[in-house]
N, C-alpha and C positions, 0 to 999 in steps of 0.2 A: 673600662672606658677612661682615657686620659683626660687631662684638663681641657684640652682643645675640643675633644669630643663632647664633654659635658656642656661646654659653652655653646657649641653648634646645636646640640640637641635642645638646650635651654631656649635658644632663640626660635627654633623651629616650633616647639610646642607652645611657646608664648604667643606666637602669631596665630596659632590654631586654637588658643584658649582651652587647652586640655591639660590632663595630668601628666606628670612624669615621675620616674623612679630615680631618686638619688642613690648612689652606690651604697650608702649606709643608712638609708631612711625608708620610711613608708612613703606612699604616694601622697603628694600634696599639690594643690594648685599653686602656681608661682605668683609671687608679688615682686614687681619690678619697679625700681626707681631708675629711670633713664636720665643720663646727663643731657641737658638741653643743648650744650655745645661740646665739641670734641675736647677732651682733656689734653693737656700739653705735656709731652714727655720731657723728663729731665733726670739728672742723677743727683742724689743727695750728697752734699758735702759735709754739712754739720747742722745740728740742732742746738740752739742756745737761747738763753733768756726765756725759756719755756715756750714762748709763742712765736719764735722765729726759726726759720731754716734758711741756710744758703744752699742753692742748687745750681747745677750747671746745665744750661740749655743745649740742645743739639748743635747750635751754631758756635758753641764755645763760650758764650757770655755767662757770667755768674750773676745771679740775682738773689735778692732776699724775698722770701715769701712768708705769709702768715701761716702759722701752724695751729689749727683749731682743735687742739687736744691738750687737756689739762694734766694728763697722766705722764708717767715716765717714759712711755712708749718702749718698754722693754721688749726685746726680740723683734722690733720693727723700726729701728732707727740707726742701722749700721751705715756709716759713711760708705759711699760707693753703690748703694742700693738704687735700682731704678725706681722712679716715682712718677706720679701724674699730678698735674696742677690744674685747677680751674682758674678762670680769669674773670674778674669783676668789671662791670661796665661803669661802676660808680667812680667818677673822676676825683672824688674827695678822699677816697681811701689812700692811706699812706703806702700800703703794700697791695698792689693790684692782683697778685696771685695768691692762691690758697692751696695748701697741701691737701690732697684728697686721699691718696693711697700710696702705699709703699710695697714694693715686692720683697718678700722675705721667705726663705725656705721654699722657694718655688711657687709661692701663691701670692696673690694680691691681698693686701690688708687694708681695709677701710679705716682711716684714722680721723676723719672729720666727724667729731662727736656731735657737732651741731645738726647733723643729718639723722642721727639715730632715732630720735623720738618720732619724726614724721614717717620714717620707714616702718617702725613698729605699729604706729597708728593705722597705716595702710594695711599692714599684715592682719591686724585685728579686724578691720572693716571687710577684708576679703576672706575671712575665716581660716587663715593660716594658723593663727594662734588659737588652737581649738578650745583651750581652757577659758578663753574670753570671747568666743565667737558669738555672733548675732546680738550685739548690744543695741539697746534702744537709742542710746546716744553716749557720747563721751565728752568729758571736760578736760581741758589741758591746763597745766600749771595751777593746781588746786591748792589753795591755802587750807591747811588742816588744823593748825594750832599757831600760837604766836611765834613768829619767826621761822615757820616751817612750811614749805610748799612741796608737794609731790607732783610727779610728772603728769599723772593721768588718773581720772576717775571714770570707770567703765560701769555704766548703769544697765542693769537687766531688771526691769520691773521695779520692785521695792528693794532690790539688792544692789549694793554699790561695792565695787572692788577698786580699791586704791592701788595704783601701780607705780613703782619707781623703776625707771629704765636705765640700764647701764650698758655702755659700749665696751665690749671685751676684745682686746687686740693682743693680749699677752699669751704666748704659748711656750711651754717648757716641758721637755721630755714627754711630748704627746698630749699634755693636758692644756686645755684652755683654762685660764685662771683670771680671777679678778679679786682685788685690785692690783695694779702694777706699781702703786705708790700708796703710802699711808693716807687714809681718807677718813678723817674725823667726821666730815659731812656725810659720807656714805653710811657710817655707823649710826649717826643721828637719824637718818632716813629709815634704817632698819628698826630702830626703837619706836619711831613714829608709826610705822606699819604695825608693829606689835600692839601698841596702845589702841590703834583703830580696831584691830581684831578683838581685843579685850572688850571693846565697847559694842561689839556685835556686827561690825562691818567686815568685809573681806579685804585682805591685803596680799600683795604679790610683788616680788622683785623679779624683773625680767632682764636677763643677760642676753644681749645680742652679740654673738660671736662673729666678728667680721673677718673671717679667714677660714680656709677649708683644709688646713693641714692638721686637723684634730677631730676626734670623734667623741670627746668627753670633756666634762667641766668639773672643776672644784675651786673652792675659795683659796686664794694665795696666802696660806698661813705663814709662809716664810717672809712675805712682804709686810703683811698687816695682821698679826695674830688676833688683835682685838676684833677686827672686822670679821675674820673667819669664825671666831668663837661666837660672836653676836649673831651671825647668819645662822649658825646651827641652832642656837638657843631660840631665836624667834621662829624658825621653821618648826621647832618642837611645839610652839604655842599656836601654830596655825597659819603662819605666813607662808604662802606658796612660793616655791622657787621654780621659775620657768626659764629654760635655756633654749634659744633658737639660733640657728646658724644661717649665715648669709653667704651667697656666692658673689664674690667681688670681681668685676672685670672693668677695664678702662671705659666701657660703654655703659655699664649698668650695675645695679646692686639688686640681687634677688634673694628674698627670704625663702628658704627651701624646706627646712624641717627642724624638729626639736632634737636636742642632744640629752643624753643621760647626765646626771650629776652625782657627785659623791662628796663626802666631807674629808676623806682621807685619800 
């Protein structure tokens, strides 16, 4: 089934609220985040100053949009790429448009990292993330020690799993990888999860791969060897590694299935 077929089938079964089979996965119920307003097509001209992009609209105008992504956006920021923008109704915003997705290697890539946590929370609530399914409740942005906050605490009875969520957009030679830039903060979060596990809680890092041109994940040792080494070490001490993939379209984002991971 090609990409268009997957999208059509996705919408069909979403409306019917049933299961579907992804070409590389077991059957899962879908989790969808639908964009409330149609996204605006454009072409990427350049990204600069980390949080800004210049794009060309279909009418030929060039505008500057906010880029809500703190990473390097390796493999998904080539000038000339088709993109989609959302538009804010807030008149006080300096940049009215935000970059939501970039087309790369024939697939849409979700680059708005501000959406990642809410997508994962919905996936947990709907049972897609089987390792964290059926929680009694969840807490967001949880302070765990002085100067450190983790994205989520998932409570099952007397058991708490602290979760750090990462948006993965980098693909190289068929591998989805994280990070795409050196991340001292990311390494700090891994060590915090390890300390929580040592104290008797559960810890997990969840990577949401927001593109479909890959079927496997590994840490990007070439980009940040310390993060890659730390991920392997904390996993050996009991921190779970969860990798899930999302199908990205200009209309919606659907968490579909888990991916295997490796350290090499």
